[in-house]
N, C-alpha and C positions, 0 to 999 in steps of 0.2 A: 369440381374435383378437389380432393383434399390438398394436393400441393398448391393449387391456386389460392385456396382459402388461407393456407398457412402463409403464403407469400404476402397476401394482402394484410393479414394480421400483423406480421412482423414488420412490414413496411410502415404501417400505421404507428406501431410502437416506436420504431426508429425515428419517425417524424416527430412524435410527441417528445421523445427524449432530446432530440436536437433543438426543438423549439423552446422547451423549458430551459435547457442549458444556455441557450443564446440570449434569453430574455432576463437571466439573473444578473445581479450586480457583479461587475467585473472587478478585478484588481486586488486579489488577496496579497497581503504584504509579503508572504513567504510560504514555501511549501509546508514548513512545519506548523503553520497556522492550522492545518487540517489534522495534525497528529494528536490524538488524545493524550492527555498528560500522564496516563498510567503506563506509557511505553517502558518495557524492560530494556529494550535495545533499539537503537535507531541507526540506520546506515544511510547517509546522504551520498548518493552516487553521482559523481561529477563526470566520470569517464567510464561508460559501461564496458568498453572494450578491455580496459585494464582492471576494472574493479573486481570482477568475479575471481580471477586467479590470485590477485593480490590479497583479497580479503581472506580467502580460504587458507592462505599460507601464513597469515599473521598469528603470532603466538597467543595474543589475547583471544582471538577467535577460537583457537584450538582449545584453550582452557575453558571458555564459556560453553563450548559445544562438545563436551566430552562424551555425551550420549548420541551425538550426530543428529539431534533434532533440528538444529538450524540448517545443517547441510541438506537434510531431507526436504525441508520447506523451500530452500533455494532451488533444489533440483526440480521440485514440483512446479515452482514458479517459472523456471526456465523452460519446462515442457509446455506450459500454458503460453508463454511468450512465443516460442518457436511455432506453435500451432496458429497463433494469432497472426503472425507476420509471414506465414507461408506464402511465397511468391509475391510478397509486397516489398517494394524498395523502402527500407527503413535505415538508410545509411546515417542520417543525422538524428541520432537519439539524444534528446536534451537531458538535463538533470532530472532526477527523481529521488524519492526517498522510500525506504523500506523500514517498517517499524513492526515490532513484535509486541502483541498485547494479549493479556488474559481476556478471553471472550466467553468463558463458561467454566464449569467445574473441570479442572485438570486439562483445560484446553487453551492453547495459545494459537493465535492466527496472525497472519501478516497483512499489513495494510500498505498498499502502494499509493503514493500521491505524486502527481506531476502537474506541471503547468501546460495546459493544452496548446498554447501558442508556441511552445518549444518543441512540439512533436507533430510535425505536419502530416506524417503518415497516418495519423488517427482518422483523418477523413476517409481514407481508403478502408480502414478497418471498420468504421461505422457503416459504410456501404455494404461491406461483407456481412456484418451482423444483420442488416436489414433484409438481406437476401436469404440467409441460411441459418443464423444462429440465435437470434433474439427469441426467447420463448415467452417471457412474461415481463411485465413492468408494473410498478405500483408507486403510489405517491407517499412521500414521507416528509412531513414538515415543509411542504411547499416545493419539494424536489422530487424528481423521478429517479427511482432505482430500477435499473434493468437487470434481469437475470440472464446470464449467458451460459449455455450448455455447449461444451466442445466435444464433438462426436469422436475425434481420434483419441484423445486422452481420457474421455469420460468424465472430465472435471466440470464443475459448475462454479461460477463466480459471479459477483455482483458489482455494479459500477454506477456511479452517479457523478454529476458535475455541479459545481457551485463556485461562484466568485472566480471563474476562470481556471479552477483546478479540477482535475479528474481524480477521484478516489476509487479504489477497487480492492476487493478482498474475496476470499472464499467464504467469509462470514458476512451475512447481510447485517447482523447486529453491529459488527465493527464499522461497516459503511455508515450505518445510522449514527454511531458514536462520532465518526469524523464529521458528518454534517452538523451535528449538534456542537461539536468543538469549534467549527467555523463561526458560530454565533455567540460563543461563550466569551465572557470578559476575561477569564483566567485561562491562560494557555502557556505553552512552553516559551512563547515570545515575551510573556510578562514575568517569567521566572528569572530574577536577577542572577541566580547562581548558574543556571543553564546558559543564559545569554553571555555571562562573563567567560564561561568555558568555551562557548562556541566562537567567540571572537578570536580565540587562539588557534582555531582550525585553519589549515591552509586549503583554500578552495581549489587550488591547482592539483591537489592530490586526487588520485582516482576515486577514493572513497573516504569519508569521515565517519568514524564509528563512535557512538555515544552510548554509555551504559548508565542506567539509573539504578542505584543500589537498593533503594527502597522497594522497587518492583522486582529486582533480581533475586531477592531472598525467596519470594514465593516460587519463582521459576526453579531455583535450585532445589527447594524443598520437595517439589513434585518429581524431580528427575534424579535425585541421588538418594540412596537407601538410608544412610545413617546420618544422624546429627541434625542440629538446628542451624539455620542460616539467617536467623533474625539479626545476628551481629553485623551483617553486611550493611544495614542501614545506619549503623552508628559510626561508620567511617566517613568516606566522602559521600556527597549526594550524587555527584556525577563524575564520570571519567570520560 
């Protein structure tokens, strides 16, 4: 019967994903090691309970998000999250990062990166994927990317594991970028300007927000009707 065939197929895909992720080299230095360097905006979330409301109330966020693109992407992400953890105990949610990247013509997508060891509830979510939600999996550069279709929200996203980190996005190309970034010699962690700025951040704050002006100009150009925003990159590199 089709349901049994589907269950066998998804269980095999889940087993493959788990096996591949567990046999990869562990120990990424930092969550941001997986974040491609073209990020226009990065949010390091240290306390998820406080971060959402605090971030949306910040004046910097309001200015960056005058067209509500960021708010919409956060709301979509929250919808995915709520569907994923439905009836799952996820009280201890560890740190994670959200980053916005250009992923195509006039398209920006969000990448989520987290350290698997800080998110124990993932095991339950993986089991749920194996039973109902994993549709397809494919290999990319030695890693398995799985495609998840959520029936309630109708959304599709992609996830992969490498070096103890889980990366996920609605863009499979962005997940590929993150996997390549993990192997690259040049990263945000090797950028002395970014690292100097990051050392000033208080990790006890609910969320740390980083803006890259060189990438923000393109973001603004596509979302505001008049004027050129190339001047942004001639000021600070990061805020």
